[in-house]
N, C-alpha and C positions, 0 to 999 in steps of 0.2 A: 252104725247109722249109714244107710245108703243115700245116694245122691238125691233121690226123690223126696225122702223125708227131710233132708237137710234144706232142700229148696222150699218145701212147704213151710218149714219153721221160719226161714228167712222171710217169706212172703207174709206170714202171720205177724212177725215182728214189724215189718214195714207197714202193714195195714194199721197196727196199733199205734204207730208213730207217724201217721200220714201228715199231720200238721207240721211236724219238725222236718220231714223230708221235702215238703213243698218248698221250703226255704232253700234247701240244697239243690233241688231241681232248678229253681229260678236262678241261683248263683251260677250254676253250671251253664245254663242257657245264656246268661249275660257274658260269661267268659268266652264261650264259643262265638257269640255275636260280635264281641269286641275283636277276637282274633280273625274273624272273617270280614271285618270292617262293615258289618251290616248287610252284606250281600245275600245272606240267607235268613234274614230276620223272620220272615213269614213262616218258613219251614221250621225254624227253631221254636217259634211260639207254638206251632202245631204239635211238635214233639213234646214240649213242656206240658201242654194241656193233656195229651194222651197219657203221659207218664203219671200225672196227677190223678187222672180218671182211673187208670189201672190200679192205683193204690187203694181206691175206694170200691172196687168191684170184687166180688167173691167168686 
């Protein structure tokens, strides 16, 4: 299995479990926000939304 097919398989699995991954994305964002003491809250929220959107695009 080459890297491209492995990446495609990972993306397929991520898209199938997007609802579960939303929680992971949010928790990761909360952790980063806490570690940076809220200094980058707007940027973190933007990245969270982009990650969630990417999971739902094909």
